C-alpha positions in Angstrom: -45.6 -83.8 -53.6 -48.9 -82.7 -54.7 -49.7 -83.2 -58.7 -52.1 -81.6 -61.2 -54.5 -83.8 -60.1 -54.9 -82.5 -56.7 -55.4 -78.9 -58.7 -58.1 -80.0 -60.3 -59.7 -81.4 -57.3 -59.1 -78.4 -55.1 -60.7 -76.3 -57.9 -57.7 -74.3 -58.4 -57.5 -74.5 -62.4 -60.8 -73.4 -63.9 -60.9 -69.7 -64.4 -57.4 -69.1 -63.0 -54.1 -68.3 -64.0 -51.9 -71.0 -63.7 -48.2 -70.6 -64.2 -46.4 -73.6 -65.8 -42.7 -73.8 -65.8 -41.4 -75.8 -68.4 -38.5 -76.8 -70.0 -38.6 -75.3 -73.4 -34.6 -75.0 -73.9 -34.3 -76.5 -77.6 -31.5 -76.2 -80.3 -31.9 -73.7 -83.1 -30.4 -73.1 -85.9 -31.4 -69.3 -86.4 -34.8 -69.5 -85.8 -35.1 -73.1 -86.8 -36.0 -75.6 -84.0 -33.7 -78.8 -84.8 -35.3 -80.9 -82.0 -38.7 -80.1 -80.7 -38.6 -83.0 -78.3 -38.9 -80.7 -75.1 -41.6 -79.0 -76.4 -43.8 -82.0 -77.4 -42.8 -83.2 -74.0 -44.4 -80.2 -72.6 -47.8 -80.8 -74.5 -49.7 -83.0 -72.4 -49.5 -80.8 -69.1 -50.4 -77.9 -70.8 -53.0 -79.0 -72.9 -54.7 -80.5 -69.8 -54.9 -77.6 -67.6 -56.4 -75.2 -70.8 -58.6 -77.8 -71.4 -59.7 -77.6 -67.4 -60.3 -73.8 -68.2 -57.1 -72.4 -66.6 -55.4 -69.4 -68.6 -51.9 -70.9 -68.7 -49.1 -69.0 -69.0 -45.9 -71.0 -69.9 -42.4 -70.1 -69.0 -38.7 -71.3 -69.7 -35.3 -70.5 -70.5 -33.4 -71.1 -73.4 -29.8 -71.0 -73.9 -27.4 -69.1 -71.7 -28.0 -65.2 -72.2 -26.3 -62.9 -69.6 -29.1 -61.6 -67.8 -30.7 -59.4 -70.5 -32.5 -59.8 -74.0 -30.8 -61.2 -76.8 -32.3 -62.2 -79.9 -30.4 -65.1 -80.7 -32.3 -66.6 -77.5 -35.7 -65.6 -77.8 -38.4 -68.1 -77.5 -40.3 -66.8 -80.1 -40.3 -69.9 -82.5 -41.0 -71.7 -79.3 -44.7 -70.2 -79.2 -45.0 -71.2 -82.8 -44.4 -74.8 -82.6 -45.6 -74.7 -79.5 -48.8 -73.4 -81.0 -48.7 -76.1 -83.5 -48.3 -79.0 -81.3 -51.4 -77.7 -78.9 -53.4 -76.8 -82.4 -54.2 -73.5 -80.9 -52.8 -70.0 -81.2 -49.9 -69.6 -78.2 -49.6 -65.6 -77.2 -46.1 -64.3 -76.9 -45.2 -62.0 -74.6 -42.2 -59.8 -75.7 -40.7 -59.9 -72.0 -41.3 -61.7 -68.5 -42.7 -59.3 -66.2 -42.9 -56.1 -68.0 -45.7 -54.0 -69.7 -46.2 -57.1 -72.5 -46.2 -60.0 -69.9 -49.3 -58.2 -67.8 -50.9 -57.2 -71.0 -50.8 -60.7 -72.5 -51.9 -62.5 -69.5 -54.7 -60.4 -69.0 -55.7 -60.9 -72.1 -56.1 -64.8 -71.8 -59.7 -66.0 -71.5 -60.5 -69.2 -70.1 -58.5 -72.3 -71.9 -55.9 -70.0 -73.7 -52.2 -70.2 -73.7 -49.6 -67.8 -73.1 -45.6 -68.0 -73.4 -43.2 -65.7 -71.8 -40.0 -64.6 -73.2 -37.0 -66.3 -72.0 -36.8 -66.0 -68.1 -32.8 -65.6 -68.4 -33.4 -62.1 -70.1 -33.9 -61.3 -66.6 -30.6 -61.2 -64.1 -32.9 -62.3 -61.4 -33.4 -65.7 -62.9 -30.0 -67.3 -62.3 -28.9 -64.9 -59.4 -26.9 -66.1 -56.5 -28.3 -63.4 -54.0 -31.5 -64.5 -52.7 -32.9 -61.4 -52.3 -32.4 -60.2 -56.4 -33.8 -63.7 -57.0 -36.6 -63.5 -54.9 -37.6 -60.0 -56.5 -38.2 -61.4 -59.6 -40.0 -64.6 -58.3 -42.5 -61.8 -56.8 -43.0 -60.2 -59.6 -43.6 -63.7 -61.3 -45.9 -64.3 -59.0 -48.2 -61.3 -59.9 -49.1 -63.0 -63.0 -50.6 -65.8 -61.7 -52.8 -67.6 -59.1 -51.0 -71.2 -58.7 -47.9 -73.0 -59.9 -47.1 -76.0 -61.9 -43.5 -76.8 -62.3 -42.9 -79.3 -65.0 -39.6 -78.8 -66.3 -37.7 -81.6 -65.0 -34.6 -80.3 -67.5 -34.0 -77.9 -65.2 -34.8 -78.9 -61.7 -31.3 -79.3 -60.8 -30.9 -75.5 -60.7 -31.6 -73.1 -58.2 -33.5 -70.3 -59.9 -36.5 -68.3 -59.7 -38.7 -69.3 -61.6 -37.8 -73.4 -60.3 -37.1 -72.9 -56.4 -38.1 -69.7 -55.4 -41.6 -69.2 -57.3 -43.3 -72.3 -55.9 -43.2 -70.9 -52.7 -45.5 -67.7 -53.3 -48.4 -69.6 -55.1 -50.2 -72.8 -54.4 -48.1 -75.5 -56.8 -47.6 -79.1 -57.8 -45.9 -81.2 -59.9 -47.0 -81.6 -63.6 -47.2 -85.1 -65.7 -43.7 -84.7 -66.9 -42.2 -84.5 -63.7 -44.6 -87.0 -62.1 -43.4 -89.4 -64.6 -39.9 -88.3 -64.5 -39.6 -88.9 -60.8 -40.9 -92.6 -60.9 -38.8 -93.7 -63.5 -36.0 -92.4 -61.7 -37.0 -94.4 -58.8 -37.0 -97.6 -60.3 -33.3 -96.7 -61.2 -32.6 -96.7 -57.5 -35.5 -98.3 -55.3 -36.1 -101.9 -55.7 -34.2 -102.2 -58.7 -34.8 -105.0 -61.2 -31.1 -106.7 -61.9 -29.1 -107.2 -63.7 -28.7 -103.3 -63.7 -26.8 -102.0 -66.4 -25.5 -98.7 -66.8 -24.2 -97.2 -70.0 -22.2 -94.3 -69.7 -20.8 -92.0 -72.9 -19.9 -88.0 -73.5 -16.6 -86.2 -73.8 -15.5 -85.8 -70.2 -15.3 -88.1 -67.5 -14.9 -85.1 -64.9 -18.8 -84.6 -66.1 -19.6 -88.6 -64.4 -17.4 -88.5 -61.7 -20.6 -88.0 -59.3 -22.7 -90.6 -60.7 -20.2 -93.2 -61.4 -19.3 -92.9 -57.7 -22.7 -93.6 -56.8 -23.6 -95.9 -59.3 -20.7 -98.3 -58.1 -23.1 -98.8 -55.4 -26.2 -99.7 -57.0 -25.1 -101.2 -60.6 -24.0 -104.7 -61.4 -22.4 -103.7 -64.9 -20.7 -100.0 -66.4 -20.3 -99.9 -69.6 -18.4 -96.4 -70.6 -17.8 -95.3 -74.4 -17.5 -91.8 -76.1 -14.5 -89.3 -75.2 -14.0 -90.3 -71.4 -13.5 -93.8 -72.6 -9.8 -92.7 -73.2 -9.2 -91.4 -69.8 -10.0 -95.1 -68.8 -8.0 -96.5 -71.3 -5.0 -94.4 -70.2 -5.5 -95.2 -66.3 -5.3 -98.7 -67.8 -1.7 -98.1 -69.1 -2.6 -97.7 -72.5 -1.6 -95.3 -75.2 -4.7 -93.2 -76.7 -2.7 -91.4 -79.6 -4.5 -87.4 -80.0 -7.8 -88.6 -78.4 -9.3 -86.6 -75.5 -7.9 -87.2 -72.3 -8.3 -85.4 -68.6 -4.8 -86.4 -67.3 -6.2 -84.9 -64.0 -8.8 -87.5 -63.7 -6.7 -90.3 -63.7 -6.1 -91.2 -60.3 -10.1 -91.3 -59.6 -10.5 -93.3 -62.5 -8.0 -95.6 -61.3 -10.0 -95.4 -57.9 -13.3 -96.5 -59.4 -11.7 -99.2 -61.3 -10.5 -100.9 -58.2 -13.3 -99.9 -56.2 -16.1 -102.0 -59.1 -13.4 -104.6 -58.9 -13.3 -105.1 -55.1 -17.3 -104.6 -55.2 -17.8 -107.3 -57.8 -19.3 -104.6 -60.2 -18.2 -105.2 -64.1 -16.7 -102.1 -65.7 -16.4 -102.9 -69.2 -14.4 -100.9 -71.5 -14.7 -100.7 -75.1 -11.8 -103.1 -76.9 -11.7 -101.3 -80.5 -12.2 -97.5 -81.6 -12.5 -95.7 -84.6 -10.6 -92.6 -85.3 -9.2 -90.2 -87.5 -6.3 -88.1 -87.6 -8.7 -85.0 -87.2 -11.9 -84.2 -86.3 -14.9 -84.4 -88.9 -16.3 -81.7 -90.2 -20.0 -81.2 -88.6 -21.5 -78.6 -91.3 -20.7 -80.5 -94.2 -20.8 -83.9 -92.7 -18.2 -84.3 -95.6 -16.6 -88.0 -95.8 -13.9 -88.4 -93.1 -11.4 -91.2 -93.4 -12.2 -93.2 -90.6 -9.7 -95.9 -89.0 -10.5 -99.0 -86.6 -7.6 -99.7 -84.2 -7.4 -102.2 -81.2 -7.5 -100.6 -78.1 -4.3 -101.7 -77.1 -2.4 -99.9 -80.5 -4.0 -96.6 -80.7 -1.7 -95.1 -83.4 -0.1 -91.9 -82.2 -1.5 -89.7 -85.0 -5.2 -90.8 -84.4 -8.3 -89.0 -82.6 -10.7 -91.4 -81.0 -13.9 -90.8 -82.3 -16.4 -93.8 -81.4 -16.3 -97.3 -80.3 -15.1 -100.0 -82.7 -17.2 -102.6 -84.6 -15.9 -105.5 -81.6 -16.9 -103.2 -79.0 -20.4 -102.6 -80.3 -20.9 -106.6 -80.2 -19.0 -106.7 -76.9 -21.5 -103.5 -75.4 -24.8 -105.6 -77.3 -24.1 -108.8 -75.3 -23.8 -106.9 -72.2 -26.8 -105.1 -72.1 -28.8 -108.1 -74.0 -29.6 -110.5 -70.7 -30.4 -107.1 -68.6 -33.3 -106.0 -66.4 -32.9 -102.3 -66.2 -30.5 -100.2 -68.6 -29.8 -96.4 -67.8 -27.6 -94.8 -70.9 -26.2 -91.5 -70.5 -24.2 -89.9 -73.1 -23.3 -90.6 -76.5 -20.5 -93.3 -77.6 -18.8 -91.2 -80.1 -19.3 -88.1 -82.3 -22.9 -89.5 -83.5 -23.9 -86.3 -85.3 -21.4 -87.6 -88.0 -22.3 -90.6 -90.0 -18.7 -92.3 -90.2 -19.0 -91.6 -86.6 -22.3 -92.7 -85.3 -22.5 -96.6 -85.4 -21.2 -96.8 -81.8 -24.2 -94.9 -80.3 -26.5 -96.3 -83.2 -25.6 -99.9 -82.0 -25.8 -99.0 -78.3 -29.4 -97.4 -79.0 -30.6 -100.4 -81.3 -29.2 -103.1 -78.0 -31.7 -101.3 -76.0 -34.6 -101.7 -77.8 -33.4 -105.4 -78.7 -33.5 -105.7 -74.7 -36.4 -107.2 -72.8 -35.2 -104.7 -70.1 -36.7 -101.5 -68.4 -34.7 -99.2 -70.7 -34.3 -95.4 -69.8 -32.4 -92.9 -71.9 -31.0 -90.2 -69.9 -31.8 -87.1 -71.6 -29.3 -84.6 -73.2 -27.2 -86.1 -76.0 -28.4 -89.5 -75.5 -32.1 -88.3 -75.9 -30.8 -85.9 -79.0 -29.2 -89.1 -81.0 -31.9 -91.3 -80.7 -34.2 -89.2 -82.4 -31.1 -87.6 -85.1 -30.5 -91.5 -85.6 -34.1 -92.1 -86.5 -35.0 -94.6 -83.7 -38.5 -94.7 -82.9 -38.8 -93.2 -79.4 -41.9 -95.6 -78.3 -39.6 -98.5 -78.6 -37.6 -97.2 -75.3 -38.6 -97.6 -71.7 -38.8 -93.5 -71.0 -36.4 -91.0 -72.8 -35.9 -88.4 -70.2 -36.1 -84.9 -70.4 -33.4 -83.8 -68.1 -29.6 -85.0 -68.8 -28.1 -83.2 -66.2 -31.2 -83.5 -63.9 -31.3 -87.3 -64.0 -27.7 -87.4 -63.5 -28.0 -85.5 -60.2 -31.1 -87.3 -58.9 -29.2 -90.8 -59.8 -25.9 -89.1 -57.6 -28.1 -88.8 -54.4 -28.5 -85.1 -54.8 -31.6 -83.1 -53.5 -32.8 -81.3 -56.6 -33.6 -77.7 -55.5 -36.8 -77.7 -58.1 -38.1 -80.8 -56.3 -37.5 -79.8 -52.8 -39.6 -77.1 -53.5 -42.6 -78.7 -54.9 -42.9 -81.0 -51.8 -45.4 -79.9 -49.3 
């Protein structure tokens, strides 16, 4: 896989139009960016290309528009924030491959940066049909002389700007993708042990593939979040009104049996924090949290976080690790009454001497929302889904497209 260094060495940057596929899919409240982590992660590659004299054309998706322009998913606020972080104006094209995009790119001088409007405003970006997707990639290719893939959070998608466009231009991996792949190799090849995996999030069905694969790799797997209740039910416990995926009980039971047979330690919470109803995440109004052992969750309680004894247990299981991968919050961290489990896991990673990886998505958001220093972790991934699919052993289309 070539990198930016290779493009620079080959003279394919200075004075050239370089298309950077970034992942700027940030959360918005109206036009306010509530977490700019992915924009900040894109800055080093964009800045390096601009300083080398490239005309940098940045492109990304945002949200899930239906293949047509939708103002609520416009990247205009992102262009403004990217400019602030770069310390320079970023030109904004009001479309992806239309008149505005062409005029914006034509107006770039060496070292200047432009951002195209949301790629998913064009149905060809996400089309299942190869010809439709390829036609959109052809139009994108007309805007550029070279391609840099740096949107790690999108490399598991077979989309036009991720998979088809690199085949049409000289291409290379950006600094972010090179870093992400290097980190993930530390989680899959010659792993420093003990190797501890912490999994959370709401649904166990979202993690089936990675659990299946990690049973062959990990020494210890800790489970929290809404998915823990399906595991508890598989062990014969009642879970009250907590999230439960009945259709996954057989799979979960099989994983627990395999873990025991392979000597993989499966750690589940011993207590939970819950309430009789889901908390108000807009007002953050005080809830009425109750703590219950997992053997006696009341029938009218909805589990919303791991409990105080579980926090101590999880911290102890992380303390002696040499490698830790964490994906998924331990509870409804967006509400202060149910954030302590996620906070405890984050602190345990910081306190551990291990190489620690926060696997993107909600885990990365939680680290920032709860006020932790991002530099205190070994690595915070920008791609939750991409990280998980890599750890499952899947071929990621966006990475395959960057191979020579």
